[in-house]
C-alpha positions as CSV (number, residue, x, y, z in Angstrom):
1,M,-4.5,100.9,98.3
2,A,-5.5,98.3,95.5
3,N,-6.2,100.0,91.9
4,V,-9.4,97.7,90.7
5,V,-13.0,97.3,92.5
6,D,-14.6,94.1,92.1
7,F,-18.2,94.4,91.3
8,S,-18.0,90.2,90.4
9,G,-19.5,89.2,94.0
10,R,-16.5,89.7,96.2
11,P,-17.6,90.9,99.8
12,F,-17.2,94.5,100.5
13,H,-16.6,95.5,104.0
14,F,-17.2,99.2,105.3
15,I,-15.2,100.4,108.3
16,G,-17.4,103.2,109.5
17,I,-20.5,102.4,107.4
18,G,-22.8,104.9,109.0
19,G,-21.2,108.0,107.6
20,I,-23.5,109.8,105.2
21,G,-21.0,109.2,102.0
22,M,-20.2,105.4,103.2
23,S,-23.7,104.3,103.7
24,A,-24.7,105.6,100.4
25,L,-22.2,103.6,98.4
26,A,-23.0,100.5,100.6
27,Y,-26.4,100.6,100.1
28,I,-26.1,100.8,96.3
29,L,-23.8,98.0,96.2
30,T,-26.4,96.0,98.8
31,K,-29.1,97.0,96.1
32,Q,-26.8,95.3,93.3
33,K,-26.8,91.9,95.2
34,L,-23.6,92.4,96.4
35,P,-22.5,91.1,99.8
36,V,-21.8,94.1,102.0
37,S,-21.2,94.3,105.7
38,G,-19.5,96.9,107.9
39,S,-19.0,98.5,111.3
40,D,-20.2,101.4,113.2
41,V,-20.5,102.7,116.6
42,R,-24.2,103.5,117.2
43,L,-27.6,102.4,115.6
44,T,-28.9,105.4,113.6
45,H,-31.6,105.6,111.4
46,I,-29.1,105.2,108.2
47,T,-27.8,102.0,109.4
48,R,-31.3,100.7,110.3
49,R,-32.0,101.4,106.5
50,L,-28.6,99.4,105.6
51,Q,-29.9,96.4,107.4
52,E,-33.1,96.5,106.4
53,A,-31.5,96.7,102.7
54,G,-29.5,93.5,103.6
55,V,-26.4,94.8,105.1
56,Q,-24.7,93.0,108.3
57,V,-23.7,95.8,110.4
58,F,-21.5,95.1,113.3
59,W,-21.5,97.4,116.6
60,Q,-18.0,96.9,117.5
61,Q,-14.8,97.5,115.2
62,E,-12.9,94.1,115.7
63,A,-10.8,91.9,113.6
64,S,-13.4,89.1,113.4
65,N,-15.9,91.2,111.6
66,L,-13.8,90.8,108.4
67,S,-14.3,87.0,108.4
68,Y,-17.6,87.0,108.4
69,F,-18.6,86.1,104.7
70,R,-15.8,83.9,105.2
71,Q,-17.6,81.8,108.2
72,S,-21.3,82.2,106.6
73,T,-20.1,80.7,102.8
74,P,-19.8,77.2,102.2
75,A,-16.8,76.2,101.6
76,A,-17.6,74.3,98.4
77,S,-19.7,77.2,96.8
78,A,-16.7,79.6,96.9
79,P,-13.1,79.8,96.2
80,P,-11.7,80.8,99.9
81,Q,-9.9,83.8,98.3
82,N,-13.1,85.1,97.2
83,T,-14.8,85.4,100.5
84,I,-11.8,87.9,101.9
85,P,-13.6,91.3,101.8
86,Q,-12.6,94.3,99.8
87,V,-12.1,96.6,102.8
88,I,-13.4,100.3,102.2
89,C,-12.3,103.0,104.7
90,S,-12.6,106.9,104.3
91,T,-10.4,109.8,105.0
92,A,-11.5,109.9,109.0
93,I,-10.2,106.2,109.4
94,D,-7.1,106.0,111.4
95,Q,-4.5,103.5,110.1
96,A,-4.3,102.2,114.0
97,N,-8.0,101.0,113.7
98,P,-8.5,97.4,114.5
99,E,-10.1,96.6,111.3
100,Y,-8.0,98.6,109.2
101,R,-4.8,96.5,110.9
102,A,-6.6,93.3,110.5
103,A,-7.3,93.9,107.0
104,L,-3.4,94.6,106.0
105,A,-2.8,91.7,108.1
106,M,-5.1,89.4,106.2
107,G,-4.2,90.8,102.3
108,C,-7.7,92.2,101.8
109,P,-7.9,94.8,98.8
110,L,-7.9,98.3,100.6
111,F,-9.8,101.1,99.0
112,H,-10.8,104.5,100.1
113,R,-14.3,105.3,99.5
114,S,-13.4,107.7,96.5
115,D,-12.3,104.5,94.7
116,V,-15.7,102.8,94.6
117,L,-17.7,106.1,93.8
118,A,-15.0,106.7,90.9
119,S,-15.6,103.0,89.8
120,L,-19.5,103.3,89.9
121,I,-19.4,106.8,88.0
122,N,-17.4,104.8,85.4
123,R,-20.2,102.4,84.9
124,Y,-22.8,104.7,83.8
125,S,-23.5,107.8,81.7
126,S,-22.6,110.0,84.9
127,I,-23.4,113.4,86.3
128,A,-20.9,114.6,88.8
129,V,-21.9,117.8,91.1
130,A,-18.6,119.3,92.6
131,G,-18.3,122.9,94.5
132,T,-17.3,124.3,97.8
133,H,-21.4,124.9,98.3
134,G,-24.6,123.7,97.1
135,K,-23.1,120.4,95.9
136,T,-25.7,118.4,97.8
137,T,-28.8,120.4,97.1
138,T,-27.6,120.7,92.9
139,S,-26.9,116.8,92.7
140,S,-30.4,116.2,94.6
141,M,-32.1,118.5,92.3
142,I,-30.7,116.8,88.9
143,G,-31.2,113.3,90.7
144,H,-35.0,114.6,91.5
145,M,-35.6,116.0,88.1
146,L,-34.4,112.8,86.4
147,L,-36.8,110.6,88.3
148,V,-39.9,113.0,87.6
149,A,-38.7,112.6,83.9
150,G,-38.9,109.1,83.8
151,L,-35.1,108.3,83.5
152,D,-35.0,106.1,86.6
153,P,-31.4,107.6,87.9
154,T,-29.0,106.0,90.0
155,I,-28.4,108.7,92.8
156,V,-25.1,108.9,95.5
157,V,-25.5,112.1,97.4
158,G,-24.3,113.6,100.8
159,G,-27.6,114.5,102.3
160,E,-31.0,112.5,102.7
161,V,-33.9,113.7,100.2
162,A,-37.5,112.5,100.7
163,S,-38.0,111.7,97.0
164,W,-35.8,108.6,97.3
165,D,-36.1,108.3,101.1
166,G,-32.3,108.5,101.9
167,N,-28.9,109.4,100.4
168,A,-28.9,106.9,97.6
169,R,-31.3,105.3,95.0
170,L,-30.4,102.3,92.9
171,G,-32.1,103.0,89.3
172,Q,-32.2,100.8,86.2
173,G,-31.6,103.7,83.6
174,P,-28.4,105.1,82.0
175,Y,-27.5,108.0,84.2
176,L,-25.5,108.4,87.6
177,V,-25.8,111.5,89.8
178,A,-23.0,111.8,92.2
179,E,-22.1,114.3,94.7
180,A,-18.5,114.9,94.2
181,D,-16.5,116.1,97.2
182,E,-13.2,118.1,96.9
183,S,-12.5,118.2,100.7
184,D,-9.5,115.4,100.9
185,G,-8.3,116.0,97.3
186,T,-10.0,112.5,96.3
187,L,-12.2,114.6,93.4
188,A,-9.0,114.1,91.3
189,K,-10.1,110.4,90.9
190,L,-13.5,111.3,89.1
191,S,-14.4,111.0,85.6
192,A,-17.7,112.1,84.7
193,A,-19.6,112.5,81.3
194,I,-21.1,115.9,82.7
195,G,-19.2,117.5,85.3
196,V,-20.7,120.5,87.3
197,I,-18.8,123.2,89.5
198,T,-21.1,125.1,91.6
199,N,-18.4,127.6,93.0
200,I,-14.7,127.4,94.2
201,E,-13.6,129.0,97.4
202,L,-11.4,128.0,100.0
203,D,-12.3,125.8,102.7
204,H,-11.2,122.5,104.3
205,T,-8.2,124.4,105.2
206,D,-7.0,121.1,107.1
207,H,-6.2,120.2,103.3
208,Y,-5.8,123.2,101.4
209,H,-3.7,125.8,102.2
210,T,-4.7,128.2,99.6
211,L,-7.2,129.1,97.4
212,E,-5.3,128.1,94.6
213,D,-4.4,124.8,96.1
214,V,-8.2,124.6,95.6
215,V,-8.5,125.6,92.2
216,Q,-5.8,123.1,91.3
217,I,-8.0,120.4,92.4
218,F,-11.0,121.4,90.3
219,Q,-9.2,122.5,87.4
220,T,-8.2,118.3,87.5
221,F,-11.4,117.4,87.6
222,Q,-12.3,119.8,84.8
223,G,-9.9,118.1,82.7
224,Q,-11.4,114.6,83.5
225,C,-15.0,115.7,82.6
226,Q,-16.1,115.1,78.9
227,V,-18.5,118.0,79.7
228,L,-18.0,120.8,82.3
229,V,-21.0,123.1,83.5
230,A,-20.1,125.9,85.5
231,S,-21.3,128.7,87.6
232,W,-20.3,132.3,85.9
233,D,-21.7,134.3,89.1
234,C,-18.3,132.6,90.8
235,Q,-15.6,135.2,89.5
236,V,-12.9,132.1,90.6
237,S,-14.4,130.0,87.9
238,Q,-14.6,132.4,85.5
239,R,-11.0,132.9,85.6
240,S,-10.0,129.4,86.5
241,L,-12.1,127.3,84.2
242,K,-12.9,126.5,80.7
243,A,-16.6,125.3,80.6
244,D,-18.8,124.2,77.8
245,L,-21.9,125.3,79.3
246,T,-22.2,128.4,82.0
247,Y,-25.1,129.7,84.1
248,S,-25.8,132.6,86.0
249,L,-28.0,134.7,88.1
250,D,-26.8,137.6,85.7
251,S,-28.5,138.2,82.5
252,Q,-25.7,140.2,81.2
253,S,-23.0,137.7,82.4
254,G,-22.9,136.1,78.7
255,A,-23.6,132.8,80.4
256,T,-25.4,130.0,78.4
257,Y,-28.3,129.8,80.9
258,Y,-29.4,132.6,82.7
259,A,-32.3,134.2,84.8
260,S,-34.5,137.5,84.5
261,D,-37.6,138.8,86.6
262,I,-36.1,137.3,89.6
263,S,-38.5,136.9,92.5
264,V,-37.6,135.7,96.0
265,H,-40.2,135.3,98.6
266,A,-41.1,133.1,101.9
267,Q,-43.0,130.9,99.9
268,G,-40.2,130.0,97.4
269,T,-38.3,131.3,94.0
270,T,-39.5,132.3,90.8
271,A,-37.7,133.4,87.6
272,V,-37.7,133.4,83.8
273,V,-34.9,131.2,82.6
274,W,-33.3,131.8,79.2
275,E,-30.7,129.7,77.1
276,R,-28.5,131.4,75.0
277,G,-30.7,134.2,74.7
278,Q,-33.9,132.3,73.9
279,R,-36.3,132.4,76.6
280,L,-37.3,128.8,77.8
281,G,-40.2,129.8,80.6
282,S,-40.6,130.4,84.1
283,L,-39.1,128.4,86.4
284,N,-41.0,128.0,90.2
285,L,-39.1,126.6,93.0
286,Q,-40.3,125.5,96.2
287,V,-36.9,126.5,98.0
288,L,-36.0,129.5,99.1
289,G,-32.9,132.0,98.3
290,Q,-30.8,133.2,95.3
291,H,-28.4,130.6,95.9
292,N,-31.1,127.7,95.3
293,L,-32.1,129.5,92.3
294,S,-28.3,129.2,90.8
295,N,-28.4,125.5,91.8
296,A,-31.6,125.3,90.1
297,L,-29.7,126.8,86.9
298,A,-27.3,124.1,86.9
299,A,-29.7,121.4,86.8
300,V,-31.5,123.7,83.9
301,A,-28.1,123.2,82.0
302,V,-27.6,119.5,82.9
303,G,-31.3,118.3,81.9
304,R,-31.1,120.4,78.3
305,Y,-28.1,118.7,77.4
306,V,-29.4,115.3,78.2
307,G,-32.2,116.2,75.9
308,L,-35.1,116.8,78.6
309,S,-37.5,119.6,77.5
310,F,-37.6,123.0,79.7
311,A,-41.4,121.9,80.6
312,T,-40.2,118.4,82.0
313,I,-37.5,120.1,84.0
314,A,-39.3,122.8,85.5
315,E,-42.0,120.0,86.4
316,G,-39.1,118.1,88.1
317,L,-37.5,121.2,90.2
318,G,-40.7,122.9,90.9
319,Q,-41.5,119.5,93.0
320,F,-38.2,119.5,94.9
321,C,-38.8,120.1,98.3
322,G,-34.9,120.1,99.4
323,A,-32.5,117.9,101.1
324,R,-32.6,117.2,104.8
325,R,-30.3,119.4,106.7
326,R,-30.3,122.1,104.0
327,F,-32.9,124.7,105.4
328,E,-35.1,122.0,106.9
329,L,-38.1,123.1,108.6
330,R,-38.5,120.8,111.5
331,G,-41.5,122.3,112.8
332,H,-43.6,124.7,114.6
333,C,-43.7,125.1,118.3
334,G,-45.3,128.1,120.7
335,G,-45.5,130.2,117.6
336,I,-41.4,129.6,116.5
337,Q,-40.3,128.1,113.3
338,F,-37.4,125.6,113.8
339,V,-35.0,125.2,111.0
340,D,-31.9,122.8,110.6
341,D,-29.3,123.5,108.3
342,Y,-25.6,122.0,107.6
343,A,-24.3,125.5,106.7
344,H,-20.4,125.8,108.5
345,H,-19.1,128.2,106.0
346,P,-19.3,132.1,106.4
347,S,-21.1,131.8,102.8
348,E,-23.1,129.4,103.5
349,I,-24.1,131.1,106.6
350,R,-25.1,134.2,104.6
351,A,-26.8,132.8,102.0
352,T,-28.9,130.6,104.8
353,L,-29.8,133.8,107.0
354,A,-30.7,135.9,103.8
355,A,-32.8,133.0,103.1
356,A,-34.4,133.0,106.8
357,Q,-35.3,136.6,106.8
358,L,-37.7,135.7,103.8
359,R,-39.7,133.1,106.3
360,V,-39.8,135.7,109.2
361,G,-43.4,136.8,109.9
362,S,-44.6,134.1,107.4
363,L,-45.8,131.5,109.7
364,S,-49.5,131.7,110.0
365,L,-50.5,130.9,113.3
366,P,-53.9,128.6,114.4
367,D,-56.8,130.4,116.7
368,C,-56.1,129.9,119.9
369,S,-52.2,129.6,119.4
370,V,-49.6,131.8,121.1
371,E,-49.3,134.8,119.5
372,A,-46.7,137.8,119.5
373,S,-47.1,140.8,121.6
374,P,-48.4,144.1,120.2
375,G,-45.3,145.5,118.4
376,Q,-43.1,142.9,118.8
377,A,-41.2,142.2,115.8
378,S,-40.1,138.5,114.5
379,R,-36.6,137.6,114.6
380,V,-34.2,135.7,112.9
381,V,-32.1,133.7,116.0
382,A,-29.1,132.1,114.3
383,V,-27.6,129.2,116.5
384,F,-24.2,128.2,115.3
385,Q,-21.6,125.6,116.0
386,P,-17.9,126.1,114.4
387,H,-16.8,123.0,112.7
388,R,-13.4,122.5,112.8
389,F,-10.3,124.2,114.8
390,S,-8.5,124.5,111.4
391,R,-11.4,126.4,109.3
392,T,-12.5,128.2,112.5
393,A,-8.5,129.5,112.4
394,A,-8.7,130.2,108.6
395,L,-11.7,131.8,108.2
396,L,-12.2,133.8,112.0
397,E,-12.4,137.2,110.3
398,D,-15.2,136.0,107.4
399,F,-17.3,134.6,110.2
400,G,-17.2,138.2,111.9
401,Q,-18.9,139.3,108.9
402,A,-21.4,136.2,108.4
403,F,-24.3,137.4,110.7
404,E,-25.6,140.5,109.4
405,D,-28.8,139.2,108.6
406,A,-29.5,137.3,112.3
407,D,-31.2,139.5,114.9
408,Q,-29.4,137.5,117.6
409,V,-26.5,135.3,117.2
410,I,-25.9,132.1,120.1
411,L,-22.7,130.6,119.4
412,A,-21.5,127.1,120.9
413,D,-17.8,125.8,121.2
414,I,-16.2,124.7,118.2
415,Y,-16.9,121.4,117.1
416,S,-13.6,119.2,116.9
417,A,-14.5,116.6,114.3
418,G,-11.4,114.7,115.5
419,E,-8.8,117.6,115.1
420,V,-6.5,118.4,117.5
421,N,-6.5,122.2,118.5
422,T,-3.0,123.2,117.3
423,Y,-4.3,126.4,116.3
424,G,-4.9,128.1,119.8
425,I,-8.7,128.9,118.4
426,S,-11.5,128.9,120.6
427,G,-15.4,129.5,120.4
428,Q,-15.0,132.6,122.9
429,Q,-12.8,133.9,120.3
430,V,-15.7,133.5,117.6
431,A,-17.8,134.9,119.4
432,E,-16.1,138.4,120.2
433,V,-15.4,138.6,116.8
434,V,-19.0,138.2,116.0
435,A,-19.7,140.8,118.4
436,S,-17.3,143.3,117.2
437,Q,-19.7,143.6,114.3
438,H,-23.1,142.5,116.0
439,S,-24.5,143.6,119.3
440,G,-27.0,140.6,119.9
441,V,-24.0,137.6,120.7
442,V,-24.3,135.3,123.3
443,Y,-21.5,132.8,123.8
444,S,-22.8,129.3,125.1
445,P,-20.0,126.9,125.0
446,T,-21.9,123.5,125.6
447,L,-25.0,122.3,123.9
448,E,-26.5,122.2,127.5
449,E,-25.8,125.7,127.8
450,V,-27.1,126.2,124.1
451,Q,-30.3,124.6,125.4
452,T,-31.1,126.8,128.3
453,T,-30.2,130.1,126.4
454,L,-32.7,129.1,123.7
455,I,-35.2,128.2,126.6
456,D,-34.8,131.7,128.2
457,S,-34.9,134.0,125.0
458,L,-37.2,132.5,122.4
459,R,-40.5,134.3,121.9
460,P,-43.4,133.8,119.1
461,G,-42.6,134.8,115.9
462,D,-39.1,133.9,115.9
463,L,-37.4,131.6,113.5
464,V,-34.4,129.8,115.0
465,L,-32.1,128.5,112.9
466,F,-29.4,125.8,113.9
467,M,-26.3,125.8,111.9
468,G,-23.4,123.6,111.5
469,A,-21.8,120.5,110.4
470,G,-21.7,118.9,114.1
471,N,-23.7,117.6,116.6
472,L,-25.6,121.2,117.4
473,N,-29.1,119.8,115.8
474,Q,-29.1,117.1,118.2
475,I,-31.0,119.3,121.0
476,I,-33.7,120.5,118.4
477,P,-36.2,118.0,119.7
478,Q,-35.7,119.0,123.3
479,V,-36.0,122.8,122.6
480,M,-38.9,122.0,120.6
481,D,-40.5,120.1,123.3
482,Y,-40.4,122.7,125.8
483,Y,-42.0,124.9,123.9
484,G,-44.7,122.7,122.8
485,K,-45.4,121.6,126.1
486,N,-45.9,125.7,127.0
487,E,-47.7,126.2,123.6
488,S,-50.3,122.8,125.0
489,S,-50.5,124.8,128.4
490,S,-51.1,128.3,126.7
491,L,-53.9,126.7,124.6
492,Q,-55.6,125.3,127.2
493,Q,-55.6,128.7,129.2
494,A,-56.7,130.4,126.2
495,C,-59.3,128.3,125.0
């Protein structure tokens, strides 16, 4: 692939433009008044946002798509070579893809999406947030904090955030906040003014065989950042990294920033924050769980480094409501809370379920609403769709230990994410391993069976938590609709 991304006006064409990482880059480029086109297989709210921003989106991946700007640009206004697009793809794009093959035949400059991100990072005073878990929330927190501080940042993250109505924002200030993905090794391309590493664990076992492989990619990233901020609650980070600034939930850790007087409750999280032994003040977060307090401490470290007062930092982080699919409350129906979360690694599942337990019983029901039966305890119902055969096989025993905080577990079959199952692993095996540690496990392989199980088993007072990086959350509206109709019927009878 080519080495230099051209931002002077040459068109960009994204193969698979609707992906969360690809769409963020496409949005930034088109907001910079650069010509952008792309292809995808279906209309979504993400592709609609791109169209509204001015991106030409095609709904078939065909060779002719690459000639769009050559056809629409008068010959006298630009030399022909300047209308041959720079073609952007992700690791998910197969070399047999017709647009990819056409790009090779046409001599288009070819870039991985990480090349475009790396080039953008180099154009700003950039803050790149990496880590096995928490990077979307942490980068979103930092972006929101800088926004509230009036620094007008540019933001590229792997989730959607209400503060900027999407996964990307073009600002006019000097800072770019980017989520830095390690999944395919392209993290090694990124060089940021400030790097953040939230934690290091073995994940993405389709690319990494051992934890040491993962450590090496983060060490490479560390060496390319001017300043490194790292969590000192992660033992792997402690023994593997040389951080300039550190943060911890443990006041005895020796970290630069740490928290004390921690209170984690159904309405959020509060703590006192310290900097090198000096009390900065209190932090009051809307987001749940100690893991999100840890993410907030990373943002505190970044904010202080760029010169923000703690009052400004606390204001920004206190306003932050979370990213989409990060413990996202989708609604209340029939006295049941419906929550959508991206958790797909055992550590993420444990953290998310711990946060869910804080919310159980916190739902205040209106008059004449459906209520739990006397003596009926509220429950956390975990619905999980394993993601990728490689990850599921490598972490199978860890998944078995991850559901301790769930009162009931419903397991779907494995979402392949395009992988071939050469591992001999199945959703039934996951269910059996979890059932060896948990008494309330139901295996419902298909989404239709999951939906039927939920309709048969949920009750008022439950919090049902849909977890996974696949398509499990597609059934949430249908299940909510069922309980919403039942709620309306019950209200009419009761009132």
